[in-house]
N, C-alpha and C positions, 0 to 999 in steps of 0.2 A: 323339497321337504317342507312340511308344514312348519311355519314359524321362522323359516329362514329369511334373513334380511336380504333384500334385493340390492342391486348396485345403484350408486347414485346417478341421478340424471341432472339436467340443467335446472331443475327446481331446487329450492333450498334443501340441504341434506336432512334437516330435521323431519321432513315429511315422511321419511322412512318409518318413523314410529307413530305416525299420526293415528292410525287405526287402533293402536294398542293403548294410547294414553289420552285420546281425546275424550273430554267429558260428554256425557249424554245429556239430553234435554236441550233447552234453549242455549244457543252459543252465546258466550259472553261477548260483549261489544265494548268498544271504547268511544266515548264521546270526545271527538278530537277538538272540539271548541273549548272544552272545559278540563281536559286531561283527567278524567275520572272514570271509574268503572261504572257501567250501567247494564242492567238487564232490560230487555225490551218489554217491560211491564207497562200497564196502562198509566201508572203513576209517573213514569219517566219517559213515556213515549214521545211527548212533545219535545223533550231535550234531544232524544236520540234521532228523531226524524230528520233534524236539520243536517247532521253530518255524522254518519256512523259507518263503521266498516267491521267485518268479522274480525274477531281477535284471533289471528292466525298463530300457529305454534312458533313461528319465527318471532312474532311480536311478543308472545308470552315469554320468550327467552330473554329479550333485551329491553322490553318496555315496562317501566313501573311508573306510577303517578309522580314520583319525585325525581325521575331521571330525565333530563332535558335532551335526550338523544333523538335524532331523526334517523329513520331507517331508509336506506336507499339500496337499490339493486339487490345483490345477494346477501344482504345483511351487513353491508359496510356501515360503520358508524361515523357520523359526522356530528359536530357539536357547535352550537352557536355560542356556548360559553363553556369554560373548563370546569368540570365537576371533579373535585378532589375527594376520592373515597378513602375510607379509613386506612386501607392497606397501602395507600399512596402517601399518607401524611408522615409516616415514620418508617424506620427500617423494619424489615422482617428478619427474625433471628432463626437460624437453622439449629434445631435441637433434635432432629430425627435420629442422630447418632447417640444421643444421650441415653444412658441406661434408665433414667427416671426423670422425665420432663417435669414431674410434679415438684421436684426439688428446686426449680427455678426461683430465683429471688425476684418476685414481681415488683417490689419497690425499686430495686435496682434497674430493672428493665423500664419501668415508668420514667425514671430520671433520664434514661437514654432516649426517650421519646419512641420507644419500640411500639409498633402498632399491632404486631402479631408474631406468633412463633409457630414454626412447623414442628409437629410432634407425631411420632408413632405411638399408638395407644394400645391396641390389641395385637397380639402376635398373628392371629388369623383374622382377616377382615370380615369373614362371614360368621364369626362367633356371636356377633351381636344379634343374629337372627333367632337365637334361642330365647324366646319370650318367656318360657317357663322358668328358666334359670339364667337370667342375664349375667354375663361375665362380670367379674369384679372390675376389670379394666374400664368398663362403661360407667359403672357407678363412680369410680375414682375420677374419671374424666368430667362427669357432670359437676362434681363438687369443685374441681379445680377450675373449670370454665366459669362458674359463678364467681369464684374468688378473683379470677383474672379480669372479669368484666368490671369489677370495682376499680381496677387500675387502668381501664381503657385499653386492655390488651385482648386480642382475639386469639383463639387456639385453632390453627388450621390443621386438619387431620390428614396425615399421610396414609394413603390406602393403596394396597396392591390387589387389584381385582382379578388378575390373570389366572390364579391357580388356588387350589386348596391342598392340604396334605394328602398323601396317598391313603392315609388311614381314615380319611373323612368318609362318612356314610354315603355321600353322593357318589364317590368313586366306586365304592364297594357295590352299590346298586347298579351303577353303570356297567361294571365288569360283568355283572349277572344279567344284564339287559332287562332290568326291572322297570317296566312302565315308562313314565316320562323321563326317567334318568338315563335311558339308553343312549341318548345323544347329548348328554350334559358335558361330555368331553370330546376331544378330537381324536377319532379313531381312524385307522387306515389299515388296509390289508396288503399283504404281499404274498404272491404265489411263487416267488423265485427263491432258489436255494443255492448256497455255495457248495463247493466240492466236499465239504465236511457234513453236509446235510442240514446246515443251519439256515433258517429263514433270513433272507436279505431284508434290509430296511426299505421302507416305501420310497425314500429318496435320500439325497445327500445332506439334508439339513443338519446343522451343528448347533449344539446348545451353548449357553454362556459359560458352561464349565468345560468347554473345549472337548466335548464328547458327542457322540450321536444324539440327536434330539428325539429319538424314538426308543421306546422300550416295549418288549413283547409281554402281553398279559397272557399267562398260561390258562387262566379261566376262560377268557374270551377268544383267545387265539387271534388277536389283532394287536397292532401296535398302537400305543397312545403317545401323543405329543407332549413333550416337556421342554420348554425353551430355557429353563433354569436347571432343574435337577430332576432325576427320575423319581424322587420322593415328592415332587410337586407337579402333578399332571395339570396341563392347561385346560381351562374351561372353554366351552364352545359358545362364543358370543354371537354366532350366527343363529343360535337357538334363542328365541324370544323369552323362553322360560328362564334361561340363565340370566338374560338381561334384567328381567324383573326381580330376580334375586338380588342383584346388585343395586337395583332401584331402591329396594327396601333397606339395604345397607346405608346408602346415602341419606335416605329419609331419616333413619334412626340417628345418625350422627348430627344432622342439622337440627333435628328436634331436641337433641341433647345439649345444644348450645354451641356447636362448632361454628367458627367464623368462616369456614369454607372447607374445600376438599382439594388436595393435591394428589394426583394419580402417579404412581410409579409404573414404569414399563408400559405406559398407555399406548404407545405406538405399536406394540406387539399384541394388542388385544384380539385383533382379527387376523386370520390367515387366509391365503388363497387355497380354497378347497380343491383345486385341481392338483395341488401339491407339485408345482413345477420344480425341476432341479435348480439348485442355487448356482450362481456364477461368481467368479472371482471379482473382488472389488479392486479396481485399478485407478490410478490417477489421484486427484485430490481426495483426502480422507482415508486413503489406504494406509496400511501399516507395513513399513518395510520389514522384510524378513519373516512375515507371517506365512504359515504353511496351511495346507488344506484341512488339517485336523483342528485348526484353531478358529474360534468365532470371528476374530478380526479379519480373517482371510476372505470372508464372503460378503455379498451385498445384502443378503436376507430379503430379497425381493418378494418372496412369498410369505414372509413373516412380519413385515412392517408396513405401515402407512397404506393399508388397503382402502379402496374407494369409499366403503361404507363407514369407515371410522369417523369421518367428520360428522355424520348424522348421529352416531352413537354419543360422541362427546357433547354435541349440542343438546341432545336429549338430557344428558346428565347435568349439564350446566343449568338448564331450565329447572330440573328437579331440585337442585341445590337451592335455587332461589325460592322455589315454591314452599319448601319446608324450613326455610331459615327463620330463626328467631332474632338474629342480629338485624340492625336497621341501617347500617352505614356502608353497604356494599359487601356482598359475599365474594369470597375467593373461589374460583374454579380454574385450576391450571394443571399442568403436568410437569414432571421432573424428568429430564433427559439430558445427558451430557453430549449426545450426538446431534448437535445442531437442530434442536426442535423448532427454532425460528424459521428454518427453511421449510419444514413440513407445514407450519401454520400458514406461510405465504402461499405455498403450492396448493394446499387444500382449502384455502379461504376459511380457516378456522379461527374463531375469536375466543381467546381465553382471558380470564380476569385474575391477575394481570398476565400479559403475554409472557410465555416462557422463553428462555434463551440459555445457551451453553455459556459457561464461564469465559471471561475475556482476560487474556494476559496483557499486562501493560509493559512487558519487557521490551518490546519494540514499539516505541511511541507512535511512529508513523502508521504502522499497521493497526495498532490499537485504536487510534483516533478514527480511522476509516470504519472499523468494525463497530465501534460504539455509536458513531453517527448513524450507521445503517440500522442498528438495533433500536435507536431512539425514534425512528420513523413510526414505530408502533406507539400506541398511547400508554405511556408510563409502564414499560415492561419491567419484569424482574431483571435485576442486574447484579451479577456477582463478578467482582474484579479480583484478579490474582496477579502475582508476579512470578513467584516460584514457591516451592514447598515451605521454605523458611519464612517467607513474608506473607503467606496466605492468611495468617491470623493477625496481621499488622493493623494497629489502630490508625496509623497514618494513611493507609489505603482506605480504611473505612471513612475517614474524614473527607477524602476526595470524593468518594462515591456518594456521600450524603447530599452533595450539592447538585447532583444531576437530576433531570426530570424523569425519574425512574423509581421503582420500588426496590431499594437496595436489599440484598440478601447478605447478611453478615453472620459470622460465627460468634459464639458467645465470647471467645477469647479476644475478639476485636473491640468489645465495648467495656471490658473491665480493665482496671489498672494493671500495668505490668508488674507492679510491686505487691499488689493486694487484690486478689480476684473477688473479694467480697465488697469492693467499692467500684463505682463507675469511673471510667477513664475521664479525666478532666478534659482531654481533647475532644472525645466523642460527645460529652455532655455540652461542651461549648459550641461545637459545630452543629449538633443536632437541633439546637435552638433556632438555627436559621431555616430549618425545614418549614417552619410556619410563616416565614417571610414571603411577602407577595411576589418578590422577584424570583424566588425559588419555586413557589407553587404555580405561578401564572406567567412567569417572565419568559423572555427570549433566551436562546442558548447559542453560543458559538464555541465549538470544541475543536481544537487543533493540536497537532504536534508543533512545538516551537523550538527554535534553535537555542543552543547554549553557547555563550561567548568563549568559554574556556574548554569546550569539548566538541567532538564531532557527533556526539549523541544528542538526541532530542529529548524533551520532556513533554508531558501532556498537560494542556491548560484548558480549562472550561470557564467561560465567562457567562454570567447570568445577569439580566437586567430587565427592568420594566419602567416605562416612562413615568417620571415623577417620583421615582423611588431609588433608594440606594442600590447600586449594583455590586456583585461579588465575583471574584475570579479565584478559582482554586487551581493550584499547580502541583503536579506530582512528579517526582524524580525517581524513576525505577533503577537508576544507575548505581554503581558502587562508589562513585565520587560525587562531591557536591557540584552543583551546576549553577551557572549565572544565566538565568533564562531571560530571553528577549521577548517580551509579550506584545511588541508593537504589531505583530501579525494579527492580533485580535482587534478588529476594526474600530470598536467604539470605546476603547480604553483611553483615558487622558494620559498626559505625560507622567503624572504621578498618582499613586494610590496610597491607601492607608493600611497598615498591617492590622488585620482582624485577628489572625492567629498564626503563630510561628512555633515550630517545635523547640523544646528546651535546648537542643543542640545548636540551634541557630542563634548564636550570641550576637549576631549583627543587628538583630531586630528586637524591638519591644512593641507591645501592643500600642496601637494608635500612632506609631512613628510613620513618617512619610518614606515612600520608596519610589525610585525611578522605575517606570515600567519596562525600560529597555535593559535593566540590570537587576533582576530579582534573584536573590541568593536562596537556593533550595538545597538543603543537605541531602545526602544519599538516603534513599528509601524513605523519603519524608515528603510531606505536603505543606504548602503555605497557602493561607487564605487571605486575600486582600479585599478591602472595600473601596469602592470608587463611585464617582458621579459620572454617569454615562455622557458622552459627547452629545451635543444637540443633534437631533434628527436620528438618534439611535434606533427608534422603533420603526422608522421607514426603511 
């Protein structure tokens, strides 16, 4: 079919869109000796003749004059120095569930060193394409983004590209097979009938609402796919015309002042057009007790993580950069609770910042292993939890803030427990450390460590850089206080100094000395210590 995306090959995935988005005329080139953009004109020919190369789409995605990244292999990033982008400097706050993100107290967020907030803006992602009557939500966003910029806070727009309402004019025209809209959605036929004369579904795919993922259109006499609800038919992103529609959506938001884009349900954007039957999910990740009518029962092998998806995401990541008006690093990432970090590794997808499912600290040993694995990525998004009661805990936020990641916090985690109109003293105090060189550029050793008074373990993370003060943060997810033995952390001295302890820890006061083999950590609390690393720590 004309406009259909091909399957990925060994070349960089973004090449799938090269013909559609490549500029005409002279190719732009990069003068590698001076790190600046040049066109091969007579005026600059002497510069470019020495060492130039075509500016490929892969390079367009990741290279900018101010970014000291070297590109190797399939787009793997290596750096001779650590570049801290805005979304890595402070926490990111989740406000997508908020009814009105515009009510956010920007001054309060600034005190917590928040670098960005995730926000839903318009109910339908494609509403912004109405140029004659731009939606009110877009105008409101522009005003709020300008205001937030004064506080050093970026607004990252949450978008769902997958579908439009069934009442949308695109779907109505597709039902009628009108021109280019005929293949805007995913249609399938079935010539089989049950004993009652009802047409059978094209296959056994199940929606997120635990119902068949297909509905019959009486007008078209074909089934349309809907992975969420029958009221929200899935768009066909194998059709380049549909891709271009969302290109315009991204461009609109970035030009409006967005600090980046986070895509919801992104791993389900493309489907296997051979419509294979789904198979049961077994083993790790399966849901005990799930039955075949439920979404959790299936692998969704034809609905998720299709080969061409990597190229589509890379294309949109480049587009977000191209149209950005922010200057300190744009966000382009995805939201997915179903282990998105595994998909990123498997498909060699680079996101900014890397996405990851929430990590529970309830089991300290398991949590330490998972977090260490996640942190192999360059400053990934990191959301830590313990259970539903402590998911909004400021103590957990304090521990997260000292990790080499982009912490994702809830609003309840940064405000005072007694007064949600003021910043938590704890978060404000610890957030100051995000600017410390040991946190931004230092080493990390993260382990589960034993407690002298319990069989349970606690999680401890030590940060340090040669010639600077080091910090160690300890979190106790247990129901009882723990006396943590931190001697398993290689470069801690025998004693450290209390930087911050919770009010419930009456044993410690700020700047008091603590033996590192006996650190008192109250239940569901964190303790932060300062220390001078042992000689040779950086080796």
